Each structure stands twice: as C-alpha cells, then as structure tokens.
C-alpha positions, 0 to 999 in steps of 0.5 A: 562287208555289207553296209547296213542302216539301223537305229542305235542307243549310243549310251544309256541316257541319249535317245536312239538315233540313226546308225550306219554299220557293217554286217559280215559278208554272207558265208557259205552257210549264211542267209541274208534277210531284208528285214520287213518288221521288227517287234519291240521287246521290253528287254530292248529297252533294258539293254539300251538303257544299260539297266542289265549291265554289259551293254556294248554301245552302240546297241542296235536292239531288236530280236523279233525279226521277220523279213525276206531272204535276198541272198544265201550262201553256197552251202545253204540247204533249207532256204532259198531267195524269196522265202519269208524268214524269221530270227528270234533271240539268238543267232548262234551257240556252241552247238556241241554242249548237251543242251545244244545237242538236245535242241535247247540252244537257249541253255547253251552251257557256253552261252548262246550268241544273242541277236544283239549285244553279244560278241560276234565270232571273228569280228571286233564288234558285237552283234547288231539286232533287228532295228536295221534294214538287213541281217546275216544269220547262219541258216541253223538259226533262221526260222521259216515263216508262212507268207500268207500271214500278217507278217507284222503280227508274226514278228513278236512271236519270235520272242513273246510267242516262244517265251510263253509257248515253251513252258506250256509245252514243257509242262504239257499244259492242256485240257483240264488244267487251270492256268493263271496268267500274271500280267497282261502285256506283251508276254501275258497276252500271248500266254492267254491266247496260247493256253486257251488254244491248248484247252486250258481254263485261263484266268488273268490275275491283274491289279487293273480292273479295266483290263477285264474286257481285254482279257476276255477278248483275248480268250481268258475265261476268268478275271481276278483283280488281285487287290480284291481280297475277297476275289483272291480268296476264292482262287486260293489253291485253285491253279495247276499252273501260274505263268508269271510274266511280270518284270516288276517286284511282285509277291511270289508268296501271294501267287504261290498260295493260289496254286493247288497241291503240286502246282507250279508257278513259272517265272518268265519276267526278271524283276530287278530285285530279288523276290520274297517267298516264305518257304512254308507256302511251298512246303505245305502244298508241295508247290514249285517255283520254276523258270523258263527261257525263250525256246530252242530253234526247233521248238520255236519253229514248232511254235510258229507252225502251231500259231499259223495252224491256229491263226494265233497272232500278236496284238500290235501297234505298228510304228515308224522307226523314228517313233521308237523313243516315244514307243519306249516311253509309252512302253514304260507307262504300260501304254501299248496293246500289246506289242509295238512293231517297227515297219522297217521300210520307214528306215529308208528315209533316215540318215546319220 
C-alpha cells in the first residue's frame, strides 16, 4: 500500500482537516500520479456536507485532477513516467455494458466508480479523491494533458469543461444556433466559452445585472436580466438551446418558454427540490427538456485536446489546501470567479 496525505471531511458538520490514508499499490495496468492541482467543484461541498446522502466518511473530495506520472505498471501501454496526466469524475466502470462499450462510461448500467466516495474494488475503503498528494488510477481512466498549458487552469476542465462540452457536442451546437446559458458560475462560464468557440450566438441569462461585463469578457454576445420582464419578453421563443447550469430552484417553465419550436433545454445542475413545469409550455412548442452527465473518457480527451487547440482555459483562483473551508463558504456565497483550484504543493506543510 502507498502512504498518502490529504484533506478529508470526517462528518457533515466539521471543517475539512488533514488525513493520512493508504492508496492501493500500482498494479500492472495502473498509473501513479503526483497531484499538482485539484479543482474545487460544488459537488465536493455537497458530498462533504452529506447533502446528497451516501457519504462514506472520511470523504476526500476532488475530481478535477492534474499531475505528473511518477510510476506505471508493467503492462501500461499509453503512458510513461514524466508525462502530465489528468483524472476526472470517474476512475472505473463495469467496462462491459452497452454504455461502456460505446464509450459512454458515465452512463454505466452498473454505475461508474467515482473518483471519490465510491466503493473501490478489492478494498474495504471508498475511493479517495484529489485533495491529496497522489492517486493510483487504471490507465483506461487517465487523460493526457499537454504540458505547455497553465496546468492550474486546466484542472477544472476535467469536470466543468466536460460537463458543458458533452451536451454541446451531442446536440451538434454550432454556427447559426442561438444558445442561452443560465448561471454564470463554474459550469456556466465554461459553457459560454465553449459555445462561443463553436460559432454559436451566446446569451447569458442571469438574475444579476452586475455580471454583464464578465459575461461579455468571457465571450457572450448578449446578456438578459431575467428579473426584467421587458427584456425577458424580447427573447421568448428565441433560443435553439438553453444550457441550464443552476443547482438551485429555478422556474423551468419560464426558461422553457424562451425556446424556439423544437428547442431544447439541457439540465446540468441538480436542484434539491423537484422543479415545476407546465406541460403546455412543452406541448405548444414541441420543446424538449433533456439532461446530460459529464462525458465518457474518449469525449473528455477530445474536450481537452479541443481546449488546448483553441486556448480555452477555466478562470480560477488558486488557493492553498488550508484555505479549503473558507473556499467552501465563499463558494456558497457565490464569491468565486469562477473556480477555486488547490495548489497541492501546499499539502507538504500539513500534518495530522
């Protein structure tokens, strides 16, 4: 076993704190990665606080991981020591169901193995995530990272990037499409960058007028304050697609009414309460509500390569690991533009 340092939530109410634990040994098909940076996703907070249920404490969050390979198994074919690598939201799946066979491991019919808080095969402990100094992952679930990029800004692409890239690719969003983006946070700011890069006209739909300048700087062509009824009326029946990134309670009925006939609203956030939606809003416009979950391994690699080619990176604030609890508080208050990323070298000076 490999001695590892990290930060963990030990229960729903206590602050995250240093935690020493063991990783499995590097098997013949495994890669050992020294973690350099790890993004902070809102789902980290949900899981650490037990808000989704099923938390297996202690929880070591983190699934936006970028680092350097320091050891490979004897049968590893596609990676070598010294390469940069990434790990996203999953580290395994059944590999045999129809979804896995189609490269859609995120929809594994037996459930994919999450990078953290999932049962780990052959061990009595759950998987532990990227708030740590190293991780062991099967090579099939490791991503290639180009070394000449700002690695801290690459890290959030492993979740926020692929979560927004996947639906844009699936629905073939591009030139001539009008895309609305609801929510200008970690996911929303990536949706704006990616949709604009694909040639779509992008409009940010926000309750906050003070976000307009930021939206334009990120590449949005238009900005609509959804509390302004006159502005909202002007975009009724306007959008081909709406990317809804909000995890709080919102009116799906209002946003669905902004779609054209045959338009699609894609849900990426998971609000705690069931949303309200009038069937007539869909029926009288043949509109659709759909959902999308991260992306498969091949598609995630496609996204990373696309972002490298088009110089698309996340907007971030780098923090030390001992600032994680403050970062959670600020994230809850919406006080981050647009992703916290932990410099994992700061873990060296911590101890249990």
